[in-house]
N, C-alpha and C positions, 0 to 999 in steps of 0.2 A: 588315474588324478586329473591329466591332461583328457583328458576326452573328454571327464564333467567338467573342466571347461572350457570342451571347444563347444560342446556341445549347448551351453550354460551363455557361451557371446552369443552363441549362432541367433538360439528360442528371445534373445534379445535383442538381435537389429531386426530380427521379422516381427518382430511387437513393435517397435519404432518406426519401423522401414508399415504395417501395413494400421499402425497411429495415424498414423502421417496418410493415408492411398484412404480413408473415414473419412476425412475429418476436411482435405483437398475438397472429396465427392459434397463431404454439407453443405461448406461453404459455397459450392457452385449452386448447390441447390435455394438458396435463400432466396428469398420476395426479390430484393435487392440484386446480388444475384442474375437473377432470372431476367426480369427485366432491365438489367444494364445489356445484358447477351438480345429482349428486343427487341432493344432501341438499334440499335447496332447493327442484325440485320435488317430493318426497315430502313432505315443512311445506306446501307448496304443495295439494296430492292433498289434503292428510288433512283439513285444510282445507274443505277443494271437500267433504270427503266425511260431516264435522262437521255443514257448514251440509241434504249432502239429509238424513241425516240427522233434525237440529232441525224442517226440514221436515217434511219425512215425517210425526213426533212432534202435530207444531201440528194439522197436517192429519185423524191420526189422532185428532188432543179433538173438534176443530172432526163429525166424521164422527157419532166417538159421543154429542157433545151431542145433534147434530141423531138417528139414531137413539135419546137415549133419551127423544127429546118425543117425537120421534113415537109411539111406544111406549107410553107413562105414566107412568118409570122414575125420574121429576124429583123425585117423592111422596118423602120420609126412609120407610125404612127397619126404623127401629129402630122398632117396635110395644111393647113398655115401659110408656112410657109412655100407652098410652090401651088401655091390658090391664092391669092391678092385679094379675090372679090370676095369670100368668104368670108357671112357678119366671124364677125369674134365670138359675139355672142349671139345665140337665137334665144328669140321671147318668149317665154312661158305660154303656152296654152294656154286659150280660157275657154268657158262653154259660154254657148250662144244667149242663157242670162245675162250673162256678166261676170266677172272673175264670180269663185266659190269664196267667200268669209262665215271661216266657223266649220263648224258643227250643222248645224241645223239650214245651209247651206242645201235645194233640192236641186236636179235635171226636169228638165224640163219633162221629162219623158221617164214615167217611174219604172224602172224595173219589177216594182216588187204587184207591181194593183191588179199583173196576171195571174196569178196563183193564189 
């Protein structure tokens, strides 16, 4: 009689375990669960992509500073304080026919007339 009770209890426990596993698997395959999992994976992929872009940007900045140092481009570029005789602003160049006004203005020599 104890043998039958043992096997009845073991069978009931196995049935409960199997039912729990099957229900858990079915819940994980519902459309809502699949959509939530896909959204989580997309967010994780976005974070990995952002981290990659930040690493690339940091590497680019480091390499740019190495190249600037190797080429001697780390000196200040602004020549105005050293050369006060240079004008502060260079006037824009104008064409021989006067300044261009609008889209209809043409140059005295039309490059397209030869073609």
